[in-house]
N, C-alpha and C positions, 0 to 999 in steps of 0.2 A: 232132441225127440226124432224118434224115425219115422222118417218117411219113404213113401215108394220112390227111389231114384228118379224116376223119370219127372216125377214132380217135380222133384228138388230140381233136378237142371233147368225145368221149364221156371220154377220159380227164380233163378237166379238169372235167366236170360243167355243159356249155353244154346238153347233150341225150343222148338213148340214141343209141346207134351208129345203129338205124334211124331216128330221126327225124331225125340230122345228114345223113344218106342224103339225106332229102327234102328238107331244108333246102339244099341241095349241087344238086338237081337242081331246083330252084325261084329259082336263082339267084340266093339271098341270102347267099351266101359269100365273100367276094373273099380273096386272097392276090395283098400289095403293090399293089392294087387291079383289082385283074385279076378277073373271075369264076371260080370256079373248076368245074372237071368233074369228076364221081364217078369217083375214082380217083387222083386229083392226091395228091402229095405234098409236106410243105413241112418246114423246121425251124423249129420254135417259138423257137429262141433267135436266130434272124435275121429270120426274115419276119415281117410284119406280117398277122396276119391278123382280118377284119373280120365280124362276125355282123351282117344285116341295119343296118349302117353303123356297127355298133359296134364297135370294136375290142376284143381279151381276149387274154387273157396270162395265162400258170399263175398268176401270183399272184394274180388276181382270182377262182380258184377259191372256190367256198363248200366249207368242212369237209364230208366224205362226211359223209352222215345215212342212217340205216336204222333204218327202222319197220315196225312189225305194225300193220295198220289190220282191226278187225272190222267189215266192211261191211255198209249194211246191207241191205234190200231197196228198188229203186228208183234205187241211188244207180249214177251210170253208172263205169266203170272207168277214165277217161281225163282228163286235164288241164284239156279244152276240151272242147263239146258246140255244134254249132252249132243244134241244138233250146233249147238256154237248159236243157237239163237238170241235177237236180242231178249235179256229178261229186265224186269222190272229194277233190278239195282244197276243198271245200267245206265239209268236215268239219273240218279243221285251222285250227289259228290262223295269224294273216299272218305272224308269222315264218318259220313254215314254207311256208305257200302262196305265198309273195312272196319271186322272188328268189333261193330254194334251189337250182331244176332240180328236184324233186321229181315222180318219173312211176312209175305202178303199174312192177312185174316181173309181166308176163302180169295175166291177166285175169279176173275172175268176171262173168258176165253180169248184166245187171241184176236180174231175179228171185230170182239166187243171194245168197246172203251168206256172210261168214264171212272167213277168214284170206287177206289180200293184201298183199305186200311194197310200201313205197314206198322210195325210194332216188334219189341224184344220182349214182351212181355208176354212168355209163354203160356203163361195160368190163364190169360186172359183169353187169349187165342182158343184154348182148348175150351173152355165154355163159351167161346163165341161161334165156336164152328161146331158145340154141339146142337144134334137134331134140337134138343129140348129147349134151348133158346133162340126163339122167332122174333129176330130183329126184321124190321120191314126194310124194305127195299125199292128205292123207286127207279124205273127204268123210262125212258123215251125209247120207241120204238117204230123205226117205219118199216111197214107192210107190205107184200103186194097185193091190189084188188082194195075192195072198201067191204072189208066185214060186215054184214049187215046185226039188227040189233040181239037176232036169235042167238046167232054166235058168241058175239060179246055178252050174254049173257050168262053161255054155256061155259066160257071158259070164266067168268067170274064165278058162277060154282062148282067149279072144279069139273077136270075130265081126266077118266082112264087113262093114265103114263104107266107106258112098264107095267100093268094089273095093278098098279096102285092109284087111288083121284087123287088129284093136288087138293091141297087146301083154298080156300075160299082168296080172290083177287080180285084187287081193284081193277077195273079195264074200263078209261072213258074215250072216247074219240080228242084228241087235238085240232089235228089238222086234217083236210083232204088234198090231195091232189089230182091229177088225172087219171092215175094209176096206181097210186099209194094211199097209204092211210097214218099220219103218223098217232101212235096209243100214247097212254099213259098209263104205265101197269104199274103196282104197288104189289107187290110178295111178300108174304115173311115163312116162306121156304125156299130153300136152295137147290133144289137139284140139279145134275149135271145139265148145262145147258138147256135148263127145262125151258125158257122163253120159247128157244127156236123152237125146240120140239113139238112143243104145244100147237106152237104156229103152222108149224107145217101140217099136222096132227087135223089142223080144222081148215086145212087149204086156204091158206094167207103166209106165205114163205116170209122169214124177218128179209129186210133188205141191211137194215142196221140199227145194232142195237148198241145205248148208250146209258150209262146208271148213272144219274145226277144225283143220288143221297143213297145215304144210311142210317135208316134212324131219322137223328133229327141233325147228322153232320151232311153238309151238301155243298156241290161244288160253287157255288153259288150263295155267299149270303145273302142277306135282306141290306140292299144300300150299296154295295161293293160288285168289285166286276166278276166275272165268271174264272175259275182257276183255271189257268191255259192249259193246253194237252203238254203232254209231255213235264209238268210241273207237278210241284207240292208244294204243302205247308205243314208245319205242327198244327195239331189239335190244340183247342183254347180249352184253359182248365174245363168249362160247362161241359165240352163236348168230351171230355175224359170221364168226367164226372158221370155225363149218360152212359156210358161204354160198363163203367165199372158198377152203377147201379142195378144194370142187367142180370150182372152176376148175384152182388149181392144190395138185395133192394133197400136195405136199410144203411148201406152208405152215404155219409153227408159232406165228405170234404175228398179233395185229390190226395193221394199218399204223397208225403212230404218230397219223396225222391223224385217226385215229376216236377212239381213245380218250379225248380230251380232250372229245369233244364232248356234252353231255348236258345235260340241263333243266335 
């Protein structure tokens, strides 16, 4: 059956849908010897698909891998960096960082820390990062000063950011010190540096931002120690199921090619 080439590449774990589109635009993808244009379709059962001169087939696809990483400060949430800064792949062993097609699902900026998903499931990445799919993300955020209730309520209801109002959010005070406040913030959208920009707009700048959970996937599971900074773990079956259910609400089981991949 014919599918758009970028979808095929993401389904096979070659690249995320967005990265596959960029590879096509760069002329790196060919079908039966001809350079592919964005939007073209192919039948992987009969067509020869090449990426950067190498033929790829469904049987070459690595098993799907799903990881949770506790990103340290200063690490870049990309697979490669032109400025040679440390990236998330530098935190993984070679068996995972090389040849598996792992990439981040969304990002945390360099100075932020905490929960970051990594996978080679390109289709899942495409759906989870699409604006219409809202997965809650929980943050612990230290801000300067002591924002009063009226400011917190304004944040909860949404503020105008670059001409567009932010979605309602949960904002609660966890702790206060002499000149700073620790907030727990739960968002269902993820605009670029959203929390930092809103905090700056409200005159309570962020000191430190740490993401503790993505939906029900937590850095610290009940009764267990927190995942150390710079470390990763494989997602459990129910956590993978949670992600797939966001895309396919009727899904009841973890796909067979996931269950067998464990360290």
